[in-house]
C-alpha positions, -999 to 999 in steps of 0.1 A, spaced: 867 -814 -163 834 -827 -174 823 -829 -138 832 -793 -131 812 -781 -161 783 -801 -149 785 -785 -114 787 -750 -129 758 -757 -152 738 -771 -123 746 -741 -102 735 -717 -130 703 -737 -135 696 -736 -98 702 -698 -96 679 -692 -126 653 -715 -112 655 -697 -78 652 -663 -95 622 -676 -115 605 -689 -83 612 -657 -65 599 -634 -92 570 -655 -103 560 -668 -69 567 -639 -45 570 -607 -66 542 -612 -91 508 -597 -86 478 -589 -108 457 -558 -112 423 -568 -126 400 -546 -147 384 -517 -128 412 -518 -103 445 -499 -96 475 -506 -75 488 -480 -50 526 -486 -44 544 -476 -12 582 -477 -14 599 -489 18 633 -476 7 647 -445 -10 653 -409 -3 632 -390 23 603 -368 11 608 -331 11 589 -310 37 552 -308 27 555 -335 1 529 -363 5 535 -383 -26 568 -398 -36 585 -398 -70 606 -427 -83 636 -432 -60 619 -417 -29 605 -435 1 567 -433 6 535 -436 -13 543 -433 -50 523 -408 -70 520 -430 -101 496 -459 -97 496 -491 -117 469 -501 -141 454 -535 -149 478 -562 -159 506 -583 -144 533 -566 -124 564 -575 -104 576 -558 -72 599 -569 -45 578 -574 -14 607 -563 8 610 -530 -10 574 -522 -18 539 -525 -3 510 -531 -27 474 -519 -21 448 -529 -47 419 -504 -49 389 -498 -72 393 -472 -100 374 -439 -99 342 -444 -119 322 -415 -131 287 -427 -143 269 -412 -173 253 -379 -165 278 -372 -137 310 -352 -133 339 -356 -111 351 -325 -92 388 -331 -84 406 -316 -54 444 -319 -57 464 -322 -25 497 -320 -43 513 -294 -65 522 -257 -63 503 -233 -41 476 -211 -58 483 -174 -63 467 -150 -39 429 -147 -44 426 -177 -66 406 -208 -56 406 -229 -88 437 -249 -97 452 -255 -131 473 -285 -140 502 -289 -115 485 -267 -88 471 -276 -54 433 -270 -49 400 -275 -66 408 -284 -102 392 -261 -128 388 -290 -152 362 -317 -142 362 -353 -151 335 -365 -175 319 -400 -175 346 -427 -175 371 -446 -154 401 -428 -139 432 -440 -120 441 -411 -96 460 -417 -64 434 -413 -37 461 -400 -13 468 -370 -35 435 -365 -53 400 -364 -39 371 -368 -64 336 -358 -56 309 -371 -80 281 -347 -88 253 -343 -114 261 -327 -147 239 -297 -157 210 -306 -179 188 -279 -196 154 -294 -205 134 -284 -236 117 -250 -229 144 -238 -206 177 -220 -209 207 -218 -185 219 -184 -171 256 -185 -165 272 -168 -135 310 -170 -134 323 -174 -98 360 -169 -104 382 -142 -119 384 -105 -115 351 -87 -109 333 -75 -140 326 -38 -144 293 -26 -128 264 -28 -151 283 -49 -177 282 -86 -185 312 -107 -174 337 -116 -201 359 -148 -200 382 -145 -170 358 -122 -152 334 -128 -123 297 -121 -128 267 -128 -151 277 -139 -186 260 -126 -217 259 -160 -234 233 -186 -222 231 -224 -224 206 -239 -248 188 -272 -240 213 -301 -236 238 -317 -213 268 -298 -200 298 -309 -179 303 -277 -160 324 -272 -128 299 -260 -102 328 -243 -84 335 -222 -114 301 -215 -128 266 -213 -113 239 -223 -137 203 -210 -131 177 -227 -152 150 -203 -165 117 -212 -182 110 -197 -216 86 -201 -245 53 -219 -245 39 -237 -215 15 -266 -216 -8 -274 -186 -29 -306 -186 -59 -309 -162 -70 -344 -158 -106 -349 -146 -99 -376 -120 -90 -370 -84 -53 -372 -76 -41 -364 -111 -11 -341 -114 -8 -308 -132 20 -313 -157 39 -284 -171 64 -287 -199 61 -324 -199 95 -342 -200 107 -351 -235 112 -388 -238 148 -397 -245 166 -430 -249 194 -422 -225 184 -434 -190 209 -411 -173 198 -381 -193 161 -389 -185 168 -390 -148 188 -357 -148 160 -340 -168 134 -353 -144 154 -341 -114 159 -306 -129 121 -303 -136 114 -313 -100 139 -286 -88 120 -260 -109 87 -271 -94 102 -268 -59 114 -233 -67 80 -223 -80 63 -237 -49 87 -217 -27 79 -186 -47 41 -190 -42 45 -198 -5 66 -166 -1 40 -146 -20 12 -160 2 31 -152 33 37 -116 22 0 -112 12 -10 -125 46 13 -100 63 -2 -72 43 -37 -84 50 -33 -82 88 -25 -45 85 -56 -37 63 -92 -32 73 -114 -64 71 -134 -49 42 -104 -44 21 -86 -76 28 -78 -95 -5 -89 -131 -10 -59 -154 -13 -59 -176 -44 -64 -214 -39 -34 -234 -49 -28 -271 -51 -1 -286 -30 11 -309 -58 9 -283 -86 33 -258 -98 7 -234 -113 -21 -214 -97 -46 -241 -109 -61 -265 -85 -96 -271 -97 -105 -297 -124 -131 -289 -151 -164 -304 -138 -201 -297 -145 -234 -315 -136 -253 -334 -162 -291 -331 -166 -297 -363 -146 -276 -351 -117 -242 -368 -123 -210 -349 -120 -190 -350 -152 -152 -343 -152 -134 -331 -184 -98 -337 -193 -84 -305 -208 -50 -293 -221 -42 -256 -224 
């Protein structure tokens, strides 16, 4: 009798040890920080027509991913793929395109929760675990409005606003409200933001060759990402202003060709690296014949 009990106890111990070895040695895996695990079930019910992500109990790529930590999955039933999480740096946004969910209504192109298409809501800075098979994330710059500028909002979605009227929430067109200086996480597919210059303008002319004409000098900030976005926005404004002047010069040249020589206007001289119609530094000769340059701020 004692021998039978010993055999049974040994068998139970062997089974428990085998289960432990199987679970701990073959089914165990780790998901480390900044990673996620995409699970593919090898067994279960077939997916419905048009379905690309499986729910629990279905065969295929599971919609839910696993976060960091220790997990157990039977390797004969599941395939594990470790991938990096989606990281949105400071000063950036993530525009999400959902490949799963209900179809959008006719005429709509922005998706709400549970719908397929470009998500209306964007991802702010942070780390996200979205299944890359069902969700595509495009990282873009957030909108920064520097000091001395405002943001003009144009809504790109909704029903068309009445002619001659500002667009209200849910309507397409130019909005009456504007964005004050700051950082905004705006969906570029939903709103178009045009940055316009307002208020005072400072122009510094430095009396040495090669110095730049600086307008609305960038305000120093402690946030590196904010500083880079602000600098990029100011450069965009300079590029727009250069394009405006080049277009104006081209139109003036076209008009000049059709005018008599005596009436042709003299085109203004503009610096290639300046954003204003100011390209000469303040200089004057001294009594002993030296050329003196003067630094000046207007």
